[in-house]
VOPADO-819251 format. One line per field, with one value per residue (C-alpha): residue number from 1; residue in three letters; z, x, y negated. Coordinates in nm, 2 decimals. Layout:
VOPADO-819251
nr (NUM,...)
rest (Ala,...)
up (Z,...)
east (X,...)
north (Y,...)
end
This chain:
VOPADO-819251
nr (1,2,3,4,5,6,7,8,9,10,11,12,13,14,15,16,17,18,19,20,21,22,23,24,25,26,27,28,29,30,31,32,33,34,35,36,37,38,39,40,41,42,43,44,45,46,47,48,49,50,51,52,53,54,55,56,57,58,59,60,61,62,63,64,65,66,67,68,69,70,71,72,73,74,75,76,77,78,79,80,81,82,83,84,85,86,87,88,89,90,91,92,93,94,95,96,97,98,99,100,101,102,103,104,105,106,107,108,109,110,111,112,113,114,115,116,117,118,119,120,121,122,123,124,125,126,127,128,129,130,131,132,133,134,135,136,137,138,139,140,141,142,143,144,145,146,147,148,149,150,151,152,153,154,155,156,157,158,159,160,161,162,163,164,165,166,167,168,169,170,171,172,173,174,175,176,177,178,179,180,181,182,183,184,185,186,187,188,189,190,191,192,193,194,195,196,197,198,199,200,201,202,203,204,205,206,207,208,209,210,211,212,213,214,215,216,217,218,219,220,221,222,223,224,225,226,227,228,229,230,231,232,233,234,235,236,237,238,239,240,241,242)
rest (Met,Gly,Lys,His,Val,Asp,Thr,Ala,Met,Ile,Met,Ala,Ala,Gly,Lys,Gly,Thr,Arg,Met,Met,Pro,Leu,Thr,Ala,Asp,Arg,Pro,Lys,Pro,Leu,Ile,Glu,Val,Gly,Gly,Val,Ala,Leu,Leu,Asp,His,Val,Leu,Asp,His,Leu,Arg,Asp,Ala,Gly,Val,Gly,Arg,Ile,Val,Val,Asn,Val,His,Tyr,Arg,Gly,Asp,Gln,Val,Glu,Gln,His,Leu,Ala,Ser,Ser,Ala,Ser,Asp,Leu,Asp,Val,Arg,Ile,Ser,Asp,Glu,Arg,Ala,Leu,Leu,Arg,Asp,Thr,Gly,Gly,Gly,Leu,Val,Gln,Ala,Leu,Pro,Leu,Ile,Ser,Asp,Asp,Pro,Phe,Ile,Cys,Val,Asn,Ala,Asp,Asn,Trp,Trp,Thr,Asn,Ala,Gly,Glu,Asn,Ala,Ile,Ser,Arg,Leu,Val,Asp,Ala,Trp,Asp,Asp,Ala,Cys,Met,Asp,Val,Leu,Met,Leu,Leu,Val,Pro,Phe,Glu,Thr,Ala,Tyr,Asn,Thr,Gln,Gly,Ser,Gly,Asp,Phe,Asn,Met,Asp,Glu,Gln,Gly,Gln,Leu,Ser,Arg,Arg,Gln,Gly,Asp,Val,Ala,Ala,Glu,Tyr,Val,Trp,Thr,Gly,Ile,Gln,Met,Leu,Ser,Lys,Arg,Leu,Ile,Ile,Asp,Pro,Pro,Ser,Asp,Val,Phe,Ser,Thr,Asn,Val,Phe,Trp,Asp,Arg,Ala,Ile,Ala,Glu,Gly,Arg,Cys,Arg,Gly,Ile,Val,His,Glu,Gly,Leu,Trp,Phe,Asp,Val,Gly,Tyr,Pro,Ala,Ala,Ile,Ala,Ala,Thr,Glu,Lys,Arg,Leu,Ala,Glu,Ala,His,Gly,Gly)
up (-1.00,-0.94,-1.00,-0.76,-0.75,-0.45,-0.40,-0.27,-0.22,0.11,0.09,0.44,0.34,0.39,0.70,0.78,0.86,0.84,1.15,1.44,1.69,1.68,1.41,1.62,1.73,1.55,1.19,1.09,0.94,1.33,1.45,1.60,1.54,1.81,1.93,1.61,1.42,1.04,0.88,1.07,0.95,0.57,0.65,0.79,0.44,0.27,0.40,0.42,0.05,0.07,-0.04,0.05,-0.08,0.08,-0.08,0.18,0.14,0.42,0.48,0.80,1.10,0.86,1.16,1.36,1.02,0.92,1.35,1.38,1.05,1.19,1.43,1.33,0.93,1.05,0.86,0.52,0.27,0.33,0.14,0.24,-0.04,0.14,0.07,0.37,0.16,-0.04,-0.02,-0.38,-0.32,-0.42,-0.81,-0.74,-0.45,-0.73,-0.98,-0.68,-0.56,-0.90,-0.89,-0.57,-0.72,-0.86,-0.99,-1.29,-1.24,-0.86,-0.57,-0.42,-0.07,0.13,0.47,0.58,0.58,0.71,0.59,0.62,0.42,0.28,0.15,-0.01,0.07,-0.11,-0.25,-0.42,-0.55,-0.70,-0.83,-0.98,-1.18,-1.35,-1.69,-1.87,-2.22,-2.08,-1.78,-1.64,-1.35,-1.15,-0.79,-0.56,-0.53,-0.27,-0.31,-0.19,0.04,0.24,0.22,0.61,0.76,0.38,0.36,0.01,-0.28,-0.46,-0.67,-1.01,-1.19,-1.40,-1.63,-1.76,-1.87,-1.53,-1.70,-1.44,-1.53,-1.32,-1.03,-1.27,-1.12,-0.82,-0.81,-0.59,-0.78,-0.76,-0.59,-0.39,-0.40,-0.07,-0.14,-0.29,-0.66,-0.85,-1.11,-1.41,-1.46,-1.83,-1.67,-1.45,-1.74,-1.82,-1.48,-1.52,-1.23,-0.92,-0.75,-0.83,-0.76,-0.91,-1.06,-1.38,-1.41,-1.33,-1.62,-1.89,-1.79,-1.81,-2.13,-2.31,-2.12,-1.91,-1.56,-1.42,-1.15,-0.88,-0.61,-0.26,-0.04,0.23,0.52,0.45,0.61,0.56,0.88,0.74,1.04,1.43,1.46,1.27,1.46,1.73,1.47,1.29,1.62,1.71,1.36,1.39,1.71,1.63,1.30,1.56,1.73,2.01)
east (1.90,1.64,1.35,1.10,0.87,0.58,0.40,0.48,0.28,0.41,0.34,0.17,-0.11,0.04,-0.03,0.35,0.35,0.71,0.70,0.46,0.47,0.57,0.24,0.04,-0.18,0.01,0.06,0.41,0.43,0.41,0.69,0.97,1.38,1.57,1.20,1.08,0.83,0.89,0.63,0.73,1.07,0.99,0.78,1.09,1.25,0.99,0.96,1.31,1.29,0.99,0.71,0.41,0.18,0.12,-0.05,-0.06,-0.24,-0.38,-0.56,-0.42,-0.46,-0.58,-0.81,-0.46,-0.26,-0.54,-0.53,-0.14,-0.12,-0.35,-0.11,0.23,0.17,-0.10,0.20,0.15,-0.14,-0.23,-0.47,-0.61,-0.56,-0.87,-0.76,-0.93,-1.19,-0.91,-0.57,-0.41,-0.05,0.16,0.07,-0.30,-0.26,-0.05,-0.34,-0.57,-0.38,-0.29,-0.60,-0.54,-0.11,-0.07,0.26,0.40,0.65,0.62,0.81,0.71,0.85,0.81,0.72,0.95,1.29,1.54,1.83,2.04,2.18,2.55,2.50,2.20,1.90,1.78,1.50,1.58,1.90,1.62,1.45,1.79,1.87,1.51,1.52,1.18,1.30,1.49,1.29,0.93,1.12,1.40,1.49,1.76,1.94,2.24,2.53,2.45,2.75,2.62,2.24,2.22,1.99,1.84,1.78,1.80,2.02,2.04,1.83,1.92,2.21,2.33,2.48,2.73,2.43,2.21,1.98,1.84,1.85,1.68,1.93,1.98,1.98,2.17,2.40,2.36,2.28,2.51,2.26,1.98,1.60,1.63,1.22,1.21,1.16,1.03,0.79,0.59,0.20,0.24,0.34,0.10,-0.17,-0.35,-0.34,-0.37,-0.57,-0.69,-0.44,-0.08,0.24,0.45,0.67,0.45,0.52,0.91,0.93,0.78,0.97,1.29,1.19,1.17,1.51,1.35,1.43,1.75,1.91,2.09,2.34,2.23,2.53,2.42,2.33,2.04,1.87,1.59,1.36,1.07,1.11,1.20,1.56,1.65,1.50,1.81,2.09,1.98,1.99,2.29,2.49,2.28,2.48,2.88,2.75,2.70,2.97,2.74)
north (-3.32,-3.58,-3.27,-3.19,-2.97,-3.06,-2.68,-2.37,-2.02,-1.86,-1.49,-1.37,-1.15,-0.81,-0.56,-0.60,-0.16,-0.16,-0.43,-0.18,-0.20,-0.60,-0.66,-0.44,-0.77,-1.05,-1.06,-1.04,-1.40,-1.52,-1.24,-1.49,-1.46,-1.67,-1.84,-1.97,-1.77,-1.61,-1.86,-2.16,-2.12,-2.11,-2.40,-2.59,-2.54,-2.62,-2.97,-3.03,-2.95,-3.19,-2.99,-3.12,-2.85,-2.53,-2.23,-1.91,-1.59,-1.42,-1.08,-0.94,-1.08,-1.42,-1.62,-1.61,-1.76,-1.99,-2.16,-2.12,-2.32,-2.61,-2.71,-2.64,-2.74,-3.03,-3.22,-3.09,-2.98,-2.62,-2.44,-2.08,-1.77,-1.52,-1.18,-1.07,-0.92,-0.73,-0.69,-0.77,-0.70,-0.97,-1.02,-0.95,-1.27,-1.45,-1.47,-1.52,-1.82,-1.96,-2.24,-2.41,-2.37,-2.72,-2.78,-2.59,-2.46,-2.31,-2.20,-1.86,-1.76,-1.43,-1.45,-1.18,-1.33,-1.56,-1.76,-2.07,-2.31,-2.39,-2.75,-2.78,-2.69,-2.35,-2.42,-2.80,-2.57,-2.33,-2.66,-2.85,-2.49,-2.44,-2.46,-2.48,-2.33,-2.03,-1.96,-1.80,-1.65,-1.79,-1.56,-1.68,-1.34,-1.27,-1.04,-0.67,-0.63,-0.94,-0.87,-0.87,-0.57,-0.50,-0.08,-0.04,-0.03,-0.40,-0.53,-0.68,-0.73,-1.06,-1.14,-1.45,-1.60,-1.58,-1.36,-1.05,-0.71,-0.38,-0.16,0.14,0.51,0.56,0.33,0.02,-0.32,-0.66,-0.82,-0.86,-1.06,-1.30,-1.32,-1.69,-1.80,-2.00,-1.91,-2.07,-2.03,-1.92,-1.59,-1.52,-1.40,-1.07,-0.93,-0.50,-0.48,-0.66,-0.51,-0.49,-0.59,-0.92,-0.69,-0.66,-1.03,-0.98,-0.69,-0.89,-1.19,-0.97,-0.78,-1.14,-1.23,-1.48,-1.35,-1.57,-1.63,-1.81,-1.70,-1.83,-2.01,-1.94,-1.62,-1.41,-1.18,-0.90,-0.95,-0.67,-0.41,-0.46,-0.36,-0.62,-0.92,-0.86,-0.82,-1.14,-1.32,-1.20,-1.30,-1.64,-1.69,-1.53,-1.79,-2.09,-2.00,-1.79)
end
């Protein structure tokens, strides 16, 4: 206990194609669940974990994201990583944002998921679990069977030491990645191009046995497509006795 990370990156630059038509006039991070924008939901969790510096990458309708942050995150030190000229995907986005990220390791959160905590803040749990001697990536995972609204077949399997491996073939993996992770800057090197996925970095870490995971204690929802919003709101209402 007692560990602290003060910097988080929020991935908010995507085009929101899966969320059409809701993203026709707004970026995906400003889509609401239960009256709260996805971006604000992430910010609330980061505040609760004591994170004060937020780096946000923007591309699609980036002006709207900036304007929203000016009002909803005025209490935080917000830095914009501008990808309006070139959408760089997640890995390229990390490379571009790196000069704005002061902490090592740092938190990285996708703005298209919704989660609740059962006990300790999930981001604080990641920080507490980080072991620099054996990790370059630490992911927050949920069991496949409780990954609400997921459309895939799971992402990772995990051994007794928390080391992750990729899903093999057509067999569903045990765990789904929540979109929440910690990363070491030492992994964000040698980019293959300007535009590429974080999978490049993850695969390096997996190959070296330095990609680990912990299991989320609470509910988690994929809210990356329109039908998932109502389904998420319904399940959250049930969970709160509604």
